[in-house]
C-alpha positions as CSV (number, residue, x, y, z in Angstrom):
1,M,-46.5,222.0,47.2
2,K,-46.0,225.8,48.0
3,V,-47.5,228.3,50.1
4,K,-46.3,231.2,48.4
5,Q,-47.4,234.1,46.0
6,I,-51.0,233.7,44.4
7,T,-49.9,234.9,41.4
8,A,-50.2,211.1,21.8
9,G,-55.0,201.9,18.0
10,L,-52.4,201.5,15.6
11,I,-50.0,203.8,14.1
12,A,-50.6,203.9,10.3
13,A,-47.3,205.7,9.4
14,A,-44.7,207.7,10.9
15,V,-45.5,211.3,12.3
16,M,-45.8,214.1,9.9
17,L,-43.6,216.7,10.9
18,E,-44.7,220.4,11.0
19,G,-43.2,222.4,8.3
20,Y,-43.1,226.0,7.5
21,A,-43.2,228.3,4.5
22,P,-40.3,230.3,3.6
23,L,-40.7,234.3,3.9
24,I,-41.6,235.6,0.6
25,A,-40.3,238.9,-0.3
26,T,-42.7,241.5,-1.9
27,N,-40.0,243.4,-3.7
28,V,-36.4,243.2,-4.9
29,T,-35.0,245.3,-2.3
30,A,-32.7,243.6,0.5
31,E,-34.5,243.0,3.8
32,P,-33.1,245.2,6.7
33,A,-30.7,243.5,8.7
34,S,-32.9,243.8,11.8
35,S,-35.8,242.1,9.8
36,P,-37.1,238.9,12.0
37,V,-35.9,235.5,10.6
38,F,-37.4,232.2,11.0
39,N,-35.8,230.2,13.8
40,S,-33.5,227.3,13.1
41,E,-30.6,226.5,15.5
42,G,-31.1,227.3,19.1
43,L,-31.3,225.9,22.6
44,W,-35.0,225.8,23.8
45,L,-37.1,225.5,26.9
46,T,-39.3,222.5,26.1
47,E,-41.0,221.8,29.5
48,I,-41.2,223.7,32.9
49,Y,-42.3,222.2,36.3
50,Q,-41.7,225.0,38.8
51,N,-44.4,223.8,41.4
52,D,-43.4,220.4,42.7
53,V,-45.9,218.5,45.1
54,D,-45.3,218.0,48.9
55,R,-43.1,214.9,49.2
56,S,-42.5,215.2,52.9
57,K,-43.2,212.3,55.6
58,K,-44.9,215.0,57.7
59,N,-47.8,215.9,55.3
60,D,-48.3,212.5,53.7
61,K,-51.8,211.2,53.4
62,R,-51.5,209.2,50.2
63,A,-52.2,205.9,51.7
64,S,-55.5,207.1,53.6
65,S,-56.6,208.4,50.4
66,G,-56.1,205.3,48.4
67,Y,-53.1,206.5,46.5
68,E,-49.8,204.8,45.3
69,P,-46.9,205.3,48.0
70,I,-44.1,207.3,46.8
71,Q,-40.6,208.1,48.2
72,L,-40.8,210.5,50.9
73,Y,-38.4,212.9,52.6
74,T,-37.9,215.1,55.6
75,S,-38.1,218.5,53.9
76,T,-41.5,220.1,53.1
77,T,-40.1,222.1,50.4
78,D,-40.2,221.5,46.9
79,L,-37.6,219.0,45.7
80,M,-38.1,217.9,42.2
81,E,-38.6,221.0,40.0
82,F,-37.0,221.1,36.7
83,L,-36.6,222.7,33.4
84,E,-36.4,220.5,30.2
85,V,-34.2,221.9,27.2
86,T,-33.5,220.7,24.0
87,S,-31.1,221.7,21.1
88,T,-31.6,222.2,17.2
89,F,-28.0,222.8,16.5
90,D,-27.0,220.4,13.7
91,E,-23.7,219.9,15.5
92,P,-23.1,219.1,19.4
93,I,-22.7,222.0,21.4
94,N,-21.0,222.6,24.8
95,L,-24.0,224.1,27.0
96,N,-21.8,226.2,29.2
97,D,-19.5,227.5,26.6
98,K,-22.6,228.8,24.6
99,F,-25.6,229.6,26.8
100,E,-26.4,230.9,30.2
101,I,-29.9,229.9,31.8
102,Y,-31.6,232.1,34.2
103,Y,-34.4,231.9,36.7
104,G,-35.9,235.4,36.6
105,E,-32.7,237.3,36.9
106,T,-30.8,234.6,38.8
107,P,-28.3,232.7,36.7
108,L,-28.2,228.9,37.1
109,T,-25.1,227.1,37.7
110,V,-25.3,224.1,35.6
111,T,-23.2,220.9,35.9
112,D,-23.7,217.1,35.6
113,M,-24.3,215.1,38.6
114,D,-20.6,215.0,39.5
115,G,-20.2,218.6,39.4
116,N,-18.4,218.8,36.0
117,S,-19.5,221.9,33.8
118,D,-18.1,220.5,30.6
119,I,-21.5,219.4,29.2
120,I,-22.0,218.3,25.6
121,I,-25.5,218.1,24.1
122,E,-26.6,216.5,20.9
123,K,-29.4,217.7,18.4
124,G,-32.7,216.6,19.6
125,Q,-31.5,215.2,23.0
126,P,-33.7,215.8,25.8
127,V,-32.0,217.5,28.7
128,V,-33.6,217.7,32.3
129,L,-32.1,220.7,34.6
130,W,-33.1,219.5,38.0
131,N,-33.6,222.4,40.5
132,Y,-30.8,220.8,42.9
133,R,-31.7,222.2,46.2
134,T,-28.3,222.9,47.9
135,D,-30.2,225.2,50.3
136,V,-32.0,222.2,51.8
137,T,-30.3,221.0,54.8
138,S,-32.1,217.7,55.2
139,A,-31.6,214.7,52.8
140,I,-32.8,215.3,49.3
141,P,-33.5,212.7,46.5
142,T,-30.7,211.1,44.6
143,E,-30.6,211.3,40.8
144,E,-31.9,207.7,40.8
145,E,-34.8,208.7,43.0
146,F,-35.5,211.9,40.7
147,R,-35.5,209.6,37.6
148,K,-37.7,207.1,39.0
149,A,-40.3,209.5,40.4
150,L,-40.7,211.4,37.3
151,R,-40.2,208.4,35.1
152,I,-37.3,209.9,33.1
153,P,-36.2,207.7,30.2
154,D,-32.6,206.4,30.4
155,D,-31.4,208.3,27.1
156,A,-32.3,211.7,28.7
157,I,-29.5,213.7,30.3
158,V,-30.2,214.8,34.0
159,L,-28.1,217.8,35.2
160,K,-27.9,219.8,38.3
161,A,-29.3,223.5,38.0
162,V,-28.2,225.3,41.2
163,C,-29.5,228.8,42.3
164,G,-30.2,227.9,46.0
165,L,-34.0,229.1,45.8
166,N,-37.3,227.4,45.7
167,W,-38.7,228.4,42.3
168,T,-42.1,230.4,42.8
169,V,-45.3,229.4,41.6
170,T,-45.2,232.0,38.9
171,S,-41.8,231.9,37.3
172,S,-40.0,233.2,34.4
173,F,-37.0,231.4,32.6
174,S,-34.7,232.3,29.9
175,I,-31.7,231.0,27.9
176,K,-29.1,233.7,26.8
177,S,-26.3,233.6,24.4
178,K,-22.9,234.1,26.1
179,D,-21.8,235.5,22.7
180,D,-23.8,238.5,22.6
181,G,-26.3,238.4,25.7
182,S,-29.3,238.0,23.5
183,T,-32.2,236.1,24.7
184,V,-32.5,232.7,22.7
185,S,-35.5,231.1,24.5
186,S,-37.8,232.5,27.3
187,F,-41.1,231.6,28.8
188,K,-43.0,233.0,31.9
189,A,-45.1,230.0,33.6
190,V,-48.2,231.5,35.4
191,D,-49.7,229.6,38.1
192,K,-53.3,228.5,37.4
193,L,-52.9,229.2,33.8
194,D,-50.0,227.2,32.6
195,T,-49.2,225.2,35.5
196,V,-50.4,224.5,39.0
197,D,-49.0,222.3,41.9
198,G,-48.2,218.9,40.5
199,Y,-48.6,219.9,36.8
200,S,-46.1,221.3,34.1
201,V,-46.4,223.1,30.9
202,E,-44.9,221.6,27.6
203,L,-43.7,224.4,25.1
204,K,-43.1,224.6,21.5
205,I,-40.7,226.5,19.3
206,P,-42.1,229.7,17.6
207,D,-41.5,230.5,14.0
208,I,-39.8,233.7,15.0
209,G,-38.5,235.0,18.1
210,S,-37.5,233.5,21.4
211,E,-40.8,233.5,23.4
212,M,-41.7,229.9,23.6
213,Q,-45.5,228.8,22.8
214,V,-47.6,226.5,25.0
215,Y,-47.9,222.9,23.4
216,R,-49.7,221.5,26.4
217,Q,-50.7,223.3,29.6
218,M,-51.5,221.7,32.8
219,T,-50.1,218.4,32.1
220,I,-48.5,215.6,34.2
221,P,-44.7,216.3,34.1
222,S,-42.9,214.2,31.5
223,P,-39.1,215.1,31.6
224,G,-37.1,213.4,29.0
225,Y,-39.8,213.2,26.4
226,V,-39.7,215.8,23.8
227,Y,-42.3,215.5,20.8
228,S,-41.9,216.5,17.3
229,G,-44.9,218.7,17.7
230,Q,-42.8,220.9,20.1
231,M,-39.9,221.1,17.7
232,N,-41.5,223.1,14.7
233,G,-39.9,220.9,12.2
234,L,-36.5,221.5,13.3
235,V,-35.7,217.9,14.8
236,N,-36.9,214.7,13.2
237,A,-39.3,212.4,15.1
238,R,-37.9,210.0,17.5
239,V,-39.9,207.0,16.2
240,P,-39.2,203.3,17.2
241,D,-38.4,201.1,14.1
242,Q,-41.6,199.0,14.7
243,E,-44.5,200.0,12.5
244,Y,-47.2,199.3,15.0
245,A,-47.7,200.3,18.6
246,K,-48.1,197.3,20.8
247,G,-49.9,198.0,24.1
248,V,-53.3,199.2,25.9
249,Y,-54.0,202.8,24.8
250,I,-56.3,205.5,26.1
251,T,-58.4,206.7,23.1
252,E,-61.0,208.8,24.5
253,V,-61.9,210.5,27.8
254,R,-65.4,211.8,29.0
255,P,-64.8,213.1,32.5
256,N,-67.9,215.5,32.5
257,D,-71.3,213.8,32.0
258,V,-74.6,215.4,31.2
259,S,-77.1,215.8,34.0
260,R,-79.4,212.7,34.2
261,E,-81.5,213.8,37.1
262,A,-84.8,213.2,35.1
263,Y,-83.9,209.5,34.8
264,F,-82.0,208.7,38.3
265,G,-83.1,211.5,40.8
266,T,-80.1,213.7,41.3
267,A,-77.8,215.8,38.9
268,D,-74.6,213.8,39.7
269,D,-72.3,212.8,36.7
270,Y,-73.4,209.1,36.5
271,M,-71.7,208.0,33.4
272,E,-68.1,209.4,33.2
273,C,-65.9,207.0,31.4
274,V,-62.6,206.3,29.4
275,E,-62.1,204.2,26.4
276,I,-58.9,202.0,25.7
277,V,-58.0,200.0,22.8
278,N,-55.7,196.8,23.1
279,T,-53.4,196.9,20.0
280,T,-51.5,193.8,20.8
281,D,-52.1,190.1,19.4
282,K,-53.1,188.7,22.8
283,P,-55.8,189.2,25.1
284,I,-54.9,191.5,28.2
285,D,-56.1,191.2,31.6
286,L,-56.4,194.7,33.0
287,N,-55.8,193.6,36.7
288,K,-53.1,190.9,36.1
289,D,-51.0,192.1,33.0
290,Y,-51.8,196.0,33.3
291,Q,-52.7,198.8,35.9
292,V,-54.9,201.8,35.1
293,M,-54.2,204.9,37.2
294,Y,-56.4,208.1,38.0
295,V,-54.0,210.8,38.5
296,V,-54.9,213.8,40.7
297,K,-51.5,215.3,40.1
298,E,-47.8,214.3,40.1
299,G,-47.1,212.2,43.2
300,S,-50.9,211.4,43.7
301,R,-51.7,208.2,41.5
302,K,-54.7,206.1,42.5
303,P,-54.7,202.6,41.3
304,L,-57.9,201.6,39.5
305,P,-58.9,198.0,40.1
306,M,-61.4,196.8,37.3
307,Y,-64.6,194.8,37.6
308,R,-66.9,193.3,35.0
309,F,-70.6,192.9,35.2
310,I,-71.8,189.3,35.8
311,S,-74.1,188.3,33.0
312,G,-77.9,188.1,34.1
313,T,-77.5,190.6,37.1
314,A,-78.2,194.1,37.4
315,D,-75.0,195.2,39.0
316,E,-73.1,192.4,40.5
317,L,-69.3,192.7,39.8
318,T,-66.4,190.5,39.7
319,D,-62.6,191.4,39.4
320,E,-61.9,188.1,37.5
321,D,-61.3,187.8,33.8
322,C,-61.4,191.6,33.0
323,I,-60.0,190.9,29.6
324,V,-59.7,193.0,26.6
325,P,-59.2,190.7,23.6
326,A,-56.5,191.1,21.2
327,G,-57.1,194.1,19.2
328,G,-60.3,194.9,21.1
329,T,-61.8,197.9,22.6
330,A,-63.2,198.4,26.2
331,V,-64.9,201.2,28.0
332,L,-64.0,202.0,31.7
333,W,-67.1,203.4,33.7
334,C,-66.5,205.5,36.7
335,Y,-69.2,203.4,38.8
336,R,-70.3,205.4,41.8
337,K,-73.3,203.4,42.9
338,N,-71.7,203.0,46.6
339,L,-70.5,206.5,46.6
340,L,-73.5,208.7,45.7
341,T,-76.4,209.1,47.8
342,G,-80.1,210.6,47.0
343,Y,-80.5,208.9,43.6
344,T,-83.9,207.2,43.0
345,S,-82.3,204.4,40.9
346,F,-78.8,203.8,39.5
347,P,-77.9,202.9,35.9
348,T,-77.3,199.4,34.9
349,E,-74.7,198.2,32.6
350,A,-77.7,198.1,29.9
351,D,-78.6,201.7,30.7
352,F,-74.7,202.7,30.2
353,R,-74.5,200.8,26.9
354,A,-77.7,202.5,25.8
355,A,-76.7,206.1,26.5
356,Y,-73.6,205.6,24.4
357,N,-74.7,202.9,21.9
358,I,-71.7,201.0,22.8
359,P,-71.5,197.9,20.4
360,E,-72.2,194.5,21.9
361,N,-68.6,193.2,21.2
362,V,-66.9,196.0,23.2
363,Q,-66.4,195.2,26.9
364,V,-67.6,197.4,29.7
365,F,-65.4,197.5,32.9
366,A,-66.3,199.4,36.0
367,F,-63.8,201.0,38.5
368,T,-65.4,201.7,41.8
369,N,-63.1,203.5,44.1
370,Q,-63.0,207.0,42.5
371,S,-65.9,209.3,43.3
372,G,-66.1,211.1,39.9
373,L,-63.6,212.5,37.5
374,N,-62.7,215.9,38.0
375,N,-63.7,218.1,35.0
376,T,-60.8,220.6,35.2
377,N,-57.3,219.0,35.0
378,R,-56.6,215.3,35.7
379,A,-55.0,212.5,34.1
380,F,-55.1,208.7,33.1
381,E,-52.3,206.5,32.9
382,V,-52.0,202.9,31.7
383,Y,-48.9,200.8,33.0
384,E,-47.8,197.4,31.8
385,K,-46.7,195.2,34.7
386,N,-43.1,193.7,34.4
387,G,-42.3,190.4,36.0
388,D,-39.9,191.9,38.6
389,G,-42.6,194.0,40.2
390,T,-42.0,197.2,38.3
391,K,-44.2,198.4,35.7
392,T,-43.7,200.6,32.5
393,L,-45.8,203.4,31.5
394,V,-47.4,202.6,28.0
395,S,-50.2,205.4,27.6
396,S,-51.1,208.6,29.6
397,Y,-53.2,211.7,28.9
398,S,-53.7,214.9,31.0
399,Y,-57.0,216.3,30.1
400,Y,-57.8,219.9,30.4
401,G,-61.4,220.4,30.9
402,A,-61.5,224.0,29.7
403,T,-60.2,223.1,26.1
404,D,-60.2,219.2,25.8
405,C,-63.8,218.0,27.1
406,K,-66.3,220.4,28.4
407,D,-69.7,219.3,29.8
408,N,-71.3,216.5,27.7
409,K,-68.2,216.1,25.4
410,S,-65.2,214.1,24.9
411,A,-61.5,214.4,23.9
412,E,-60.5,211.7,21.3
413,L,-57.0,210.5,21.3
414,S,-54.5,208.9,19.2
415,V,-51.2,206.9,19.7
416,N,-48.0,208.9,19.8
417,P,-45.2,206.9,18.2
418,E,-42.7,209.2,20.1
419,G,-43.9,208.2,23.6
420,P,-46.6,207.4,26.0
421,E,-48.2,210.7,26.0
422,M,-51.4,210.3,23.7
423,L,-52.1,213.0,20.9
424,L,-55.4,215.0,21.1
425,T,-57.1,214.4,17.7
426,A,-60.5,216.0,18.6
427,A,-61.3,218.3,21.5
428,N,-65.0,218.7,22.7
429,T,-66.4,216.2,20.5
430,S,-69.6,214.1,20.5
431,T,-68.9,210.9,22.6
432,S,-68.4,207.7,20.7
433,M,-67.5,205.3,23.3
434,G,-66.5,201.7,22.0
435,I,-66.0,203.1,18.4
436,V,-62.4,203.9,17.7
437,K,-61.5,206.0,14.7
């Protein structure tokens, strides 16, 4: 956290990579040497996280707010800011021989975690440049803690990027060629537009030029995951050998319900909800086998225990047997009966099902510990619990209300074979809870 300037159901096939059409000449004369050409090889900024959350012991209030605990430190400054870069060169490159990376006008000293500057990068390999805070006098995170906190996959490289500065909330970054000083990749991450405290911006390669384009704004940081949609057809999709995705996936989010004051007495959002699908060949208990999280921002994740409605009662709940059958769908209802006041009546499960025409064979579960779903920028995550007490992120989506799911609309999602971040297939669409396309 800063106090500074204001300023991806089943996968039917492999991912179709985005292509591009060749530049067609309109006459037979040669193009001037200065004409722009389509991008091919380069080193690209693919994610920027320049505004980390407060991880200090002094200011931590996560436990009292119902959030999952995180590793804490003495320092109150930002400790886990990062850049993600990806190479599209066909051959391996030595990063420091070919390029220099800048924060504004300040060059970053880039080394591996042991201080070595001889760094070889393969094509398509995710590289995370951690703003390693040598200016902080108290203990800072270890590489293991940094990787764990930000869920960085093992195949991603983590490097130190040292400049001795806390990056500002609006920051410019660039990658320049050492051969001729030209800018290869650049982006200005603007606070409250591209990113905000605890959120990053994912970038994609433009057809022409060095200025990166926004792939996803206001998203929960995902360093080490670079998707083919960001690569403009220059890198093959990193798809597992298996044909089908196996797990529990978020397939629709509706965080901004229509007013139902005429029915229930107040204008509060009564029926905000999320749709999930179990693509495995076995039933999944959402409380025992998996864990659903509501994410306010990086480092502030609230576990959502699930409850089912006991048959024959209006609103009696139990946390036993909250099971999504093999191949089945479920709708998770943000059930606020004990958190709202002023209503004349509260919707029952039957009311909720009728509002969205939810099929009878689709389970409806409730989570009761979250007072509404913010309609601007928040996220949902689904983790599979491992036998050793750890958990693995299977599915995630950061919704941005302004573009994804406005009032009375949903965001429909599909499985991303390259990683846990779901793909947005339809924004601001009519809600179809329980029906998965």
